[in-house]
C-alpha positions as CSV (number, residue, x, y, z in Angstrom):
1,X,0.0,0.0,0.0
2,X,1.4,3.4,-1.1
3,X,0.7,6.4,1.1
4,X,-1.2,9.3,-0.5
5,X,1.1,11.7,-2.3
6,X,-0.2,14.7,-0.4
7,X,1.4,13.3,2.7
8,X,4.9,13.4,1.2
9,X,5.5,17.2,1.9
10,X,4.2,16.8,5.5
11,X,6.4,13.8,6.1
12,X,9.3,15.8,4.6
13,X,8.9,18.4,7.3
14,X,9.3,15.8,10.0
15,X,12.2,14.1,8.2
16,X,13.9,17.5,7.8
17,X,13.6,18.2,11.5
18,X,15.1,14.9,12.4
19,X,17.9,15.3,9.8
20,X,18.8,18.6,11.4
21,X,19.3,16.8,14.7
22,X,21.4,14.1,13.0
23,X,23.6,16.6,11.1
24,X,24.3,18.6,14.2
25,X,24.9,15.7,16.6
26,X,26.5,12.9,14.7
27,X,29.8,14.7,13.9
28,X,30.1,15.5,17.6
29,X,29.5,12.0,18.7
30,X,26.3,13.0,20.6
31,X,23.3,10.6,20.8
32,X,20.6,11.1,18.2
33,X,17.8,8.7,18.7
34,X,17.3,8.6,22.5
35,X,18.3,12.1,23.6
36,X,15.7,14.9,24.0
37,X,16.0,18.0,21.8
38,X,17.2,21.0,23.7
39,X,18.2,24.6,23.2
40,X,21.9,24.7,22.1
41,X,22.5,27.8,24.2
42,X,20.8,27.2,27.5
43,X,20.4,23.4,27.1
44,X,16.8,23.6,28.3
45,X,14.7,20.6,27.0
46,X,12.3,21.6,24.3
47,X,8.6,20.8,24.6
48,X,6.3,19.4,21.8
49,X,5.0,22.9,20.9
50,X,8.6,24.0,20.3
51,X,9.4,21.2,18.0
52,X,6.8,21.7,15.2
53,X,8.8,22.0,12.0
54,X,8.9,25.6,10.6
55,X,5.9,26.7,12.6
56,X,7.6,26.8,16.0
57,X,10.5,28.8,14.4
58,X,8.0,31.4,13.1
59,X,5.9,31.6,16.3
60,X,9.0,31.9,18.4
61,X,10.5,34.5,16.0
62,X,13.7,32.5,15.7
63,X,14.5,32.7,19.4
64,X,14.6,30.2,22.3
65,X,11.5,30.7,24.5
66,X,13.5,30.1,27.7
67,X,16.8,32.1,27.2
68,X,16.0,34.3,24.2
69,X,19.1,33.1,22.3
70,X,18.8,33.1,18.5
71,X,17.9,29.7,17.1
72,X,19.5,30.4,13.8
73,X,18.4,29.4,10.3
74,X,20.0,26.0,10.1
75,X,16.9,24.0,11.2
76,X,14.3,25.8,9.0
77,X,16.8,25.7,6.1
78,X,17.2,21.9,6.3
79,X,13.4,21.4,6.8
80,X,12.7,23.5,3.7
81,X,15.4,21.6,1.8
82,X,13.7,18.3,2.7
83,X,10.3,19.7,1.5
84,X,11.9,20.9,-1.7
85,X,13.3,17.4,-2.3
86,X,9.8,15.9,-1.8
87,X,8.2,18.4,-4.2
88,X,10.9,17.6,-6.8
89,X,10.3,13.9,-6.5
90,X,6.5,14.5,-6.9
91,X,7.1,16.7,-10.0
92,X,9.5,14.2,-11.6
93,X,7.6,11.0,-10.7
94,X,4.0,12.2,-10.6
95,X,3.3,10.3,-7.4
96,X,3.2,6.6,-6.6
97,X,5.8,4.5,-4.9
98,X,8.7,5.9,-7.0
99,X,8.1,9.4,-5.6
100,X,8.4,8.1,-2.0
101,X,11.6,6.1,-3.0
102,X,13.2,9.1,-4.7
103,X,12.3,11.4,-1.8
104,X,14.0,9.0,0.6
105,X,17.0,8.9,-1.6
106,X,17.1,12.7,-1.7
107,X,16.8,13.0,2.1
108,X,19.7,10.6,2.6
109,X,21.8,12.5,0.1
110,X,20.8,15.8,1.8
111,X,22.0,14.5,5.1
112,X,25.3,13.2,3.7
113,X,26.0,16.3,1.8
114,X,25.4,18.6,4.7
115,X,27.6,16.6,7.0
116,X,30.4,16.5,4.4
117,X,30.1,20.3,3.8
118,X,30.8,20.8,7.5
119,X,33.3,18.0,8.3
120,X,34.7,16.7,5.0
121,X,33.4,13.3,6.0
122,X,30.7,11.2,4.2
123,X,29.2,8.8,6.8
124,X,29.4,5.1,6.0
125,X,26.0,4.7,7.7
126,X,24.5,6.6,4.7
127,X,26.7,5.7,1.8
128,X,27.0,1.9,2.3
129,X,23.2,1.4,2.8
130,X,22.6,3.5,-0.3
131,X,24.6,1.1,-2.4
132,X,22.4,-1.8,-1.2
133,X,19.3,0.2,-1.6
134,X,20.2,1.1,-5.1
135,X,20.6,-2.5,-6.1
136,X,17.4,-3.4,-4.3
137,X,15.4,-0.7,-6.1
138,X,17.0,-1.8,-9.4
139,X,15.9,-5.4,-8.8
140,X,12.3,-4.2,-8.2
141,X,12.1,-1.7,-11.1
142,X,14.4,-3.2,-13.7
143,X,15.6,-6.7,-12.7
144,X,17.2,-7.2,-16.1
145,X,19.5,-4.2,-15.4
146,X,20.8,-5.5,-12.0
147,X,24.2,-6.7,-13.4
148,X,24.7,-3.4,-15.1
149,X,24.0,-1.4,-12.0
150,X,26.2,-3.8,-9.8
151,X,29.1,-3.3,-12.3
152,X,28.5,0.5,-12.2
153,X,28.7,0.4,-8.4
154,X,32.1,-1.4,-8.5
155,X,33.4,0.7,-11.3
156,X,32.4,3.9,-9.6
157,X,34.2,3.0,-6.4
158,X,37.3,1.6,-8.1
159,X,37.5,4.5,-10.5
160,X,37.5,7.2,-7.8
161,X,40.0,5.1,-5.7
162,X,42.3,4.8,-8.7
163,X,42.0,8.6,-9.4
164,X,42.9,9.3,-5.8
165,X,45.9,7.0,-6.0
166,X,47.2,8.7,-9.1
167,X,46.7,12.1,-7.4
168,X,48.6,10.9,-4.3
169,X,51.5,9.7,-6.5
170,X,51.7,13.0,-8.3
171,X,50.9,15.5,-5.4
172,X,51.6,13.4,-2.3
173,X,48.2,14.2,-0.8
174,X,44.7,12.9,-1.2
175,X,42.4,14.4,-3.8
176,X,39.3,12.3,-3.2
177,X,38.1,10.6,0.0
178,X,36.9,7.1,0.4
179,X,33.5,8.6,1.1
180,X,33.4,10.1,-2.3
181,X,34.2,6.8,-3.9
182,X,31.4,5.1,-1.9
183,X,28.9,7.8,-2.9
184,X,29.8,7.3,-6.5
185,X,29.4,3.6,-6.0
186,X,25.9,4.3,-4.7
187,X,25.2,6.4,-7.8
188,X,26.2,3.5,-10.0
189,X,24.0,1.2,-8.1
190,X,21.0,3.5,-8.6
191,X,21.7,4.8,-12.1
192,X,23.7,2.3,-14.0
193,X,26.9,2.4,-16.1
194,X,25.7,4.8,-18.7
195,X,24.9,7.5,-16.2
196,X,28.2,7.5,-14.3
197,X,30.1,9.9,-16.7
198,X,27.2,12.4,-16.5
199,X,27.2,12.2,-12.7
200,X,30.9,12.8,-12.5
201,X,30.9,15.6,-15.1
202,X,27.8,17.2,-13.4
203,X,29.4,17.0,-10.0
204,X,32.6,18.6,-11.3
205,X,30.7,21.5,-12.9
206,X,28.6,22.0,-9.8
207,X,31.7,22.0,-7.5
208,X,33.5,24.5,-9.7
209,X,30.5,26.8,-9.8
210,X,30.0,26.7,-6.0
211,X,33.6,27.3,-5.4
212,X,33.7,30.3,-7.7
213,X,30.4,31.8,-6.4
214,X,31.4,31.3,-2.8
215,X,34.4,33.6,-3.3
216,X,36.4,31.9,-0.6
217,X,39.0,34.1,1.2
218,X,42.3,33.7,-0.4
219,X,40.8,32.5,-3.7
220,X,40.9,29.1,-5.2
221,X,44.1,27.2,-4.4
222,X,45.2,23.7,-4.9
223,X,46.0,23.3,-1.2
224,X,42.6,24.4,-0.1
225,X,40.2,21.4,0.3
226,X,36.7,21.6,-1.1
227,X,34.0,19.1,0.0
228,X,33.0,17.2,-3.1
229,X,30.2,15.3,-1.5
230,X,27.5,18.0,-1.8
231,X,28.1,18.4,-5.6
232,X,28.3,14.7,-6.1
233,X,25.1,14.2,-4.1
234,X,23.2,16.8,-6.1
235,X,24.4,15.4,-9.5
236,X,23.4,11.9,-8.2
237,X,19.9,13.0,-7.2
238,X,19.3,15.0,-10.4
239,X,20.5,12.0,-12.4
240,X,17.8,9.8,-10.7
241,X,15.1,12.4,-11.3
242,X,16.0,13.2,-14.9
243,X,16.9,9.6,-15.8
244,X,13.3,8.9,-16.7
């Protein structure tokens, strides 16, 4: 049984709120599932009425009800991003089970990209299950393409690892992390061999555009690391939506 499509944006708000907690707490090694939400300034536990996605932020005018400290735009931003992903999946897929699947993929990529942007780490607990999920979805949607997608996953991982090895030999430093290789493997599992060059090219163009538009202090330099995960995640998600 597939849930009604009108529920997807509402579920997205809840997912976005939870992703905000995960993105903030996982890099710090703090508990995510069992710990209560609290103000990051005064550490006061938040009540149910303070945890309504977007609405609580608006009603509280972006400040903690207990200490008055600014909440910041991080939480509403990630909640809006989760809703945007849900709407994009609905637009591309027109509803049905595929819209829910693609929204789930987008939410996982959003979480991975946000963590990587802040820590230069792509979590294994997201990238590795995405590989298995991609193969499972392929088996359900296109069982005849399973071998192609499995080969794409292996080629994506090995290709990025080889590229990083060559970069290490030439420059004596890493150019791509293992997380990037695992994320490209996940893209291969979901999209297949033919899509991999487009994902890599799209991620490269997105990464260059973001780096230029960001106007980082000191300019673009070879020794200044740039998180590649967000660009790769966006190219991956667009490849899934546009692949139809």
